[in-house]
C-alpha positions as CSV (number, residue, x, y, z in Angstrom):
1,X,51.0,-4.2,-17.1
2,X,50.7,-3.2,-20.8
3,X,48.1,-0.7,-22.1
4,X,46.4,-3.6,-23.9
5,X,46.2,-5.6,-20.8
6,X,44.8,-2.7,-18.8
7,X,42.1,-2.2,-21.5
8,X,41.3,-5.9,-21.3
9,X,40.7,-5.6,-17.6
10,X,38.8,-2.3,-17.7
11,X,35.9,-3.5,-19.9
12,X,34.8,-6.4,-17.7
13,X,35.4,-4.4,-14.5
14,X,33.2,-1.6,-15.8
15,X,30.6,-4.1,-17.0
16,X,30.5,-5.6,-13.5
17,X,30.0,-2.3,-11.8
18,X,27.1,-1.5,-14.3
19,X,25.6,-4.9,-13.5
20,X,25.6,-4.2,-9.8
21,X,24.2,-0.7,-10.2
22,X,21.4,-1.7,-12.5
23,X,20.6,-4.9,-10.6
24,X,20.4,-3.2,-7.2
25,X,18.7,0.0,-8.1
26,X,16.1,-1.6,-10.4
27,X,14.5,-3.8,-7.8
28,X,15.5,-3.0,-4.2
29,X,12.1,-1.2,-3.9
30,X,10.3,-4.5,-4.7
31,X,12.3,-6.2,-1.9
32,X,11.5,-3.5,0.7
33,X,7.8,-3.6,-0.3
34,X,7.7,-7.4,-0.1
35,X,9.3,-7.7,3.3
36,X,7.1,-5.0,4.8
37,X,4.0,-6.7,3.3
38,X,4.6,-9.8,5.4
39,X,5.2,-8.0,8.7
40,X,8.8,-6.7,8.7
41,X,9.4,-3.4,10.5
42,X,11.6,-0.8,8.7
43,X,14.6,-2.0,10.7
44,X,13.9,-5.7,9.8
45,X,13.4,-4.8,6.1
46,X,16.7,-2.9,6.2
47,X,18.4,-5.9,7.8
48,X,17.0,-8.2,5.1
49,X,18.1,-5.9,2.3
50,X,21.6,-5.6,3.8
51,X,22.0,-9.4,4.5
52,X,20.8,-10.4,1.0
53,X,23.1,-8.0,-0.8
54,X,26.2,-8.9,1.2
55,X,25.7,-12.6,1.0
56,X,24.9,-12.8,-2.7
57,X,27.7,-10.3,-3.4
58,X,30.2,-12.7,-1.7
59,X,28.5,-15.7,-3.6
60,X,29.1,-14.0,-6.9
61,X,32.8,-13.5,-6.2
62,X,33.2,-17.2,-5.1
63,X,31.3,-18.7,-8.0
64,X,32.9,-16.5,-10.6
65,X,36.5,-17.2,-9.4
66,X,35.8,-20.9,-9.0
67,X,34.1,-21.4,-12.4
68,X,36.0,-18.8,-14.4
69,X,32.6,-17.7,-15.7
70,X,30.6,-14.5,-15.1
71,X,28.1,-16.2,-12.7
72,X,26.0,-13.5,-11.1
73,X,23.4,-13.9,-8.3
74,X,20.5,-11.7,-7.1
75,X,17.7,-11.6,-4.7
76,X,14.4,-13.1,-5.9
77,X,12.6,-10.1,-7.4
78,X,9.5,-12.2,-8.4
79,X,9.6,-13.7,-5.0
80,X,9.5,-10.3,-3.4
81,X,6.5,-9.4,-5.6
82,X,4.9,-12.6,-4.4
83,X,5.2,-11.3,-0.8
84,X,3.7,-8.0,-1.9
85,X,0.7,-9.8,-3.5
86,X,-0.2,-11.4,-0.1
87,X,-1.0,-7.9,1.2
88,X,-3.6,-7.6,3.9
89,X,-4.5,-11.2,3.7
90,X,-1.4,-12.3,5.5
91,X,-1.6,-12.5,9.2
92,X,0.7,-15.2,10.3
93,X,3.4,-12.7,11.5
94,X,6.9,-11.8,10.6
95,X,8.5,-14.8,12.4
96,X,6.4,-17.2,10.4
97,X,7.5,-15.5,7.2
98,X,11.1,-15.9,8.3
99,X,10.5,-19.6,8.9
100,X,9.2,-19.9,5.4
101,X,12.3,-18.2,4.0
102,X,14.4,-20.7,5.9
103,X,12.5,-23.6,4.3
104,X,13.0,-22.0,0.9
105,X,16.8,-22.1,1.5
106,X,16.6,-25.7,2.5
107,X,14.6,-26.6,-0.7
108,X,17.1,-24.8,-2.9
109,X,19.9,-26.6,-1.2
110,X,18.2,-29.9,-1.8
111,X,17.9,-29.1,-5.5
112,X,21.7,-28.8,-5.6
113,X,22.1,-32.2,-3.8
114,X,19.2,-34.0,-5.6
115,X,19.0,-33.1,-9.3
116,X,15.7,-34.9,-9.6
117,X,14.0,-32.1,-7.6
118,X,15.2,-29.5,-10.2
119,X,13.8,-31.7,-12.9
120,X,10.5,-31.9,-11.1
121,X,10.3,-28.1,-11.0
122,X,11.2,-28.0,-14.7
123,X,8.2,-30.3,-15.5
124,X,5.7,-27.6,-14.3
125,X,4.2,-26.4,-17.6
126,X,5.8,-23.1,-18.6
127,X,2.4,-21.4,-19.2
128,X,1.2,-22.4,-15.7
129,X,4.4,-21.1,-14.1
130,X,4.3,-17.9,-16.1
131,X,0.6,-17.4,-15.3
132,X,1.2,-17.7,-11.6
133,X,4.0,-15.1,-11.9
134,X,1.8,-12.8,-13.9
135,X,-1.0,-13.0,-11.4
136,X,1.5,-12.4,-8.5
137,X,2.9,-9.3,-10.3
138,X,-0.5,-7.8,-11.3
139,X,-1.2,-5.9,-8.1
140,X,2.2,-4.4,-7.9
141,X,2.2,-3.4,-11.6
142,X,-1.1,-1.5,-10.9
143,X,0.6,0.6,-8.3
144,X,1.9,3.3,-10.6
145,X,-1.6,4.0,-11.9
146,X,-3.0,3.9,-8.4
147,X,-0.3,6.3,-7.3
148,X,-1.1,8.7,-10.2
149,X,-4.7,8.7,-9.1
150,X,-3.8,9.4,-5.4
151,X,-0.8,11.7,-5.9
152,X,-0.6,12.9,-9.5
153,X,1.9,15.7,-8.9
154,X,4.3,13.4,-7.1
155,X,4.0,10.4,-9.4
156,X,3.8,12.0,-12.9
157,X,7.5,13.2,-12.9
158,X,8.6,9.7,-12.1
159,X,6.5,8.2,-14.9
160,X,7.7,10.8,-17.4
161,X,11.4,10.1,-16.6
162,X,10.8,6.4,-16.8
163,X,9.1,6.6,-20.2
164,X,11.6,9.0,-21.7
165,X,14.6,7.0,-20.4
166,X,13.1,3.7,-21.5
167,X,13.0,5.2,-25.0
168,X,16.6,6.6,-25.2
169,X,18.5,5.2,-22.2
170,X,16.9,1.8,-21.7
171,X,19.7,0.3,-19.5
172,X,19.6,3.3,-17.2
173,X,15.8,3.8,-17.2
174,X,15.2,2.3,-13.7
175,X,18.2,3.9,-12.0
176,X,17.1,7.3,-13.4
177,X,13.6,6.6,-12.3
178,X,14.8,5.9,-8.8
179,X,16.8,9.1,-8.7
180,X,13.7,11.0,-9.8
181,X,11.7,9.4,-7.0
182,X,14.3,10.3,-4.5
183,X,14.3,13.9,-5.6
184,X,10.5,13.9,-5.4
185,X,10.6,12.5,-1.9
186,X,13.2,15.1,-0.9
187,X,11.0,17.9,-2.1
188,X,8.0,16.4,-0.4
189,X,9.7,16.2,2.9
190,X,11.1,19.8,2.5
191,X,7.6,21.1,1.8
192,X,5.6,19.1,4.3
193,X,8.2,18.2,6.9
194,X,8.5,14.7,8.5
195,X,6.8,14.0,11.8
196,X,7.0,10.3,11.3
197,X,8.9,8.3,13.9
198,X,11.4,6.2,11.9
199,X,12.2,2.7,13.0
200,X,15.3,2.3,10.8
201,X,18.6,4.0,11.0
202,X,20.6,5.5,8.1
203,X,23.4,3.0,8.6
204,X,23.1,-0.7,7.6
205,X,22.0,-2.9,10.5
206,X,21.3,-6.6,11.2
207,X,18.2,-7.6,13.1
208,X,17.8,-11.2,14.2
209,X,14.3,-12.9,14.1
210,X,13.9,-16.4,15.5
211,X,12.1,-18.4,12.7
212,X,8.7,-19.8,13.5
213,X,7.9,-22.9,11.3
214,X,4.2,-22.2,10.7
215,X,2.5,-24.8,8.5
216,X,0.3,-22.2,6.8
217,X,3.2,-19.9,6.1
218,X,5.3,-22.8,4.7
219,X,2.5,-23.8,2.3
220,X,1.4,-20.3,1.5
221,X,4.8,-18.6,1.3
222,X,7.7,-21.1,1.1
223,X,6.3,-23.4,-1.7
224,X,5.2,-20.6,-4.1
225,X,8.4,-18.6,-3.3
226,X,10.5,-21.7,-4.1
227,X,8.6,-22.4,-7.3
228,X,8.7,-18.8,-8.6
229,X,12.3,-18.5,-7.7
230,X,13.3,-21.7,-9.5
231,X,11.0,-21.1,-12.5
232,X,11.5,-17.4,-13.0
233,X,15.1,-16.9,-11.8
234,X,17.3,-20.0,-11.6
235,X,16.2,-21.8,-14.8
236,X,16.2,-18.6,-16.9
237,X,19.6,-17.7,-15.3
238,X,21.1,-20.9,-16.7
239,X,19.6,-20.1,-20.1
240,X,21.1,-16.6,-20.2
241,X,24.6,-17.9,-19.4
242,X,24.2,-20.7,-21.9
243,X,23.3,-18.1,-24.6
244,X,26.7,-16.6,-24.2
245,X,28.5,-19.9,-24.3
246,X,29.0,-20.5,-20.5
247,X,28.0,-23.6,-18.5
248,X,26.4,-22.8,-15.2
249,X,28.0,-24.6,-12.3
250,X,24.5,-25.8,-11.3
251,X,25.3,-27.8,-8.1
252,X,27.7,-25.2,-6.8
253,X,25.2,-22.4,-7.6
254,X,22.3,-24.2,-5.9
255,X,24.5,-25.0,-2.9
256,X,25.7,-21.4,-2.5
257,X,22.2,-19.8,-3.1
258,X,20.4,-22.4,-0.9
259,X,22.9,-22.1,2.0
260,X,22.9,-18.3,1.5
261,X,19.1,-18.1,1.7
262,X,19.1,-20.2,4.8
263,X,21.8,-18.0,6.4
264,X,20.1,-14.7,5.6
265,X,16.6,-15.8,6.5
266,X,16.8,-15.0,10.3
267,X,18.1,-11.6,9.3
268,X,15.1,-11.0,7.1
269,X,16.3,-12.1,3.6
270,X,13.7,-14.0,1.6
271,X,15.6,-15.8,-1.3
272,X,18.9,-15.7,-3.2
273,X,19.1,-17.1,-6.8
274,X,20.9,-16.9,-10.1
275,X,20.5,-13.6,-11.8
276,X,18.5,-13.6,-15.0
277,X,18.1,-10.2,-16.6
278,X,21.2,-8.6,-15.1
279,X,23.3,-11.6,-15.9
280,X,23.5,-10.6,-19.5
281,X,25.3,-7.4,-18.6
282,X,28.2,-9.3,-17.1
283,X,28.2,-12.2,-19.6
284,X,27.6,-10.2,-22.8
285,X,29.7,-8.2,-25.2
286,X,29.7,-5.2,-22.9
287,X,32.2,-7.2,-20.7
288,X,34.8,-7.2,-23.5
289,X,35.6,-9.2,-26.6
290,X,37.7,-11.8,-24.6
291,X,35.2,-14.3,-23.2
292,X,37.9,-15.9,-21.0
293,X,38.2,-12.6,-19.1
294,X,34.5,-12.0,-18.5
295,X,34.6,-13.8,-15.2
296,X,36.3,-10.6,-14.0
297,X,32.9,-8.8,-14.6
298,X,31.3,-11.3,-12.1
299,X,33.9,-10.5,-9.5
300,X,33.5,-6.8,-10.1
301,X,29.8,-7.1,-9.8
302,X,30.2,-8.9,-6.5
303,X,32.4,-6.1,-5.1
304,X,29.9,-3.5,-6.4
305,X,27.1,-5.2,-4.5
306,X,29.2,-5.2,-1.3
307,X,29.6,-1.5,-1.7
308,X,25.9,-0.9,-2.4
309,X,24.9,-2.9,0.7
310,X,26.0,0.1,2.8
311,X,23.1,2.0,1.4
312,X,20.4,-0.5,2.6
313,X,19.6,1.3,5.8
314,X,19.3,4.7,4.2
315,X,17.1,3.4,1.4
316,X,14.6,1.7,3.7
317,X,14.5,4.9,5.8
318,X,13.8,7.0,2.7
319,X,11.1,4.5,1.7
320,X,9.5,5.0,5.2
321,X,9.5,8.8,4.7
322,X,8.1,8.6,1.2
323,X,4.4,9.5,0.6
324,X,2.2,6.4,0.4
325,X,2.3,4.5,-2.8
326,X,5.4,6.2,-4.4
327,X,7.9,3.4,-3.6
328,X,5.4,0.8,-4.8
329,X,5.0,2.8,-8.0
330,X,8.7,2.6,-8.7
331,X,8.6,-1.1,-7.9
332,X,5.7,-1.6,-10.3
333,X,7.6,0.2,-13.1
334,X,10.6,-2.1,-12.5
335,X,8.4,-5.1,-13.0
336,X,6.3,-4.1,-16.0
337,X,8.6,-5.8,-18.4
338,X,8.7,-9.0,-16.4
339,X,4.9,-8.9,-16.1
340,X,4.4,-8.4,-19.9
341,X,6.8,-11.3,-20.6
342,X,4.9,-13.5,-18.1
343,X,1.5,-12.8,-19.7
344,X,2.9,-13.5,-23.2
345,X,4.4,-16.8,-22.0
346,X,1.2,-17.7,-20.2
347,X,-1.3,-17.1,-23.0
348,X,0.5,-17.7,-26.3
349,X,-0.2,-21.4,-26.5
350,X,-3.9,-22.0,-27.3
351,X,-4.0,-25.5,-25.7
352,X,-3.0,-24.3,-22.3
353,X,-4.8,-20.9,-22.3
354,X,-7.7,-21.9,-20.1
355,X,-5.6,-23.5,-17.3
356,X,-3.2,-20.5,-17.5
357,X,-6.1,-18.1,-17.2
358,X,-7.4,-20.0,-14.1
359,X,-4.0,-19.8,-12.6
360,X,-3.6,-16.1,-13.4
361,X,-6.9,-15.0,-11.9
362,X,-6.5,-17.2,-8.8
363,X,-3.0,-15.9,-8.1
364,X,-4.2,-12.3,-8.7
365,X,-7.4,-12.5,-6.7
366,X,-5.8,-12.6,-3.3
367,X,-8.0,-15.5,-2.2
368,X,-7.0,-17.2,1.0
369,X,-8.0,-20.6,2.3
370,X,-6.7,-22.1,5.6
371,X,-4.3,-19.1,5.8
372,X,-2.7,-20.0,2.5
373,X,-2.6,-17.3,-0.2
374,X,-3.7,-17.2,-3.9
375,X,-0.3,-18.0,-5.4
376,X,-0.3,-21.5,-4.1
377,X,-4.0,-22.1,-4.9
378,X,-3.4,-20.6,-8.4
379,X,-0.6,-23.1,-9.0
380,X,-2.8,-26.0,-7.7
381,X,-5.8,-25.0,-9.7
382,X,-3.8,-24.5,-12.9
383,X,-2.1,-27.9,-12.6
384,X,-5.4,-29.7,-12.0
385,X,-7.0,-27.9,-14.9
386,X,-4.1,-28.6,-17.2
387,X,-4.3,-32.3,-16.3
388,X,-8.0,-32.5,-16.9
389,X,-8.1,-30.4,-20.1
390,X,-5.0,-31.8,-21.7
391,X,-5.9,-33.4,-25.0
392,X,-5.4,-37.1,-25.0
393,X,-3.4,-38.8,-27.7
394,X,-5.6,-40.7,-30.0
395,X,-5.3,-44.5,-29.7
396,X,-3.9,-46.2,-32.8
397,X,-6.4,-47.7,-35.1
């Protein structure tokens, strides 16, 4: 192989490794917090993180080779934030949450088989979808400030590193923030000791949970999780690839992510989807000037995720050791940019501002009716308000 050919392979391979590192480290804390919020033990959360990473890593490799495009997948970070937002109001149990995850996989699979379902999701007004996402993210984005109030000496170093790195090393800001948090946790355990009984092991494990198809969980978890995953991950993921000149293999992607979500659900995984933000790292100029070779970045990212999956058990164990609120603070920092973009998207258009505001406050309020959480009711209230308040076209004279 010539030096030129080696250089042509090195750039997309390095870009793929960077994609995996940034994608994994920037949001795994959100996934852990989300799974724990709906009843997972530390062992079950570790199982979910491991299963998700392995399956979407394999999915990336298959789709990238098949389509010869840098198609990258991820777990649903907004979906995990949705689970966090349910908080203490959720009492249906972990098995019911797993049943809801299974339904989400089936719905995504149907989108691949029946394109009209995807069109139906796309018809939800963007400000309403963004407002629901913003309301869901609000509680988690407040976590850094709440952690500063509770544990200032532990949280301030994390915030300072995040702020400085965001200014000068934006791509690596979240990985550096994570490393700082791990160092803080290590010092905390060294000073105070650890008397907590840990449910998880340091090695990756799989824990089976038989799904319980509970109606309230399906309405309160599955439907909002499906909508937020489609509207905030899959549709933007297509747009990111399109911006770099690639056509997303939509049916194949929905089939892989839907079947993958259904497969990982009993092991604790909540949702798999097209990557949005991290997709640009594998599809952009960082993957080399030759666009025909950038699919190699996708394959490299998939392999990178498979390697990182081995860390899932250790990361969940560390999260269990961490002082209360610190992991949630890291997760909140990871989602601040997404939250800001959602708020801007929700409230920019004057004509939809009131329905979007109703959606936002309902989703953020934590209200629960009939065992169904605020995200679902926020979406319903927003759609009803949008329909009622939408200006009517004047009749011709």
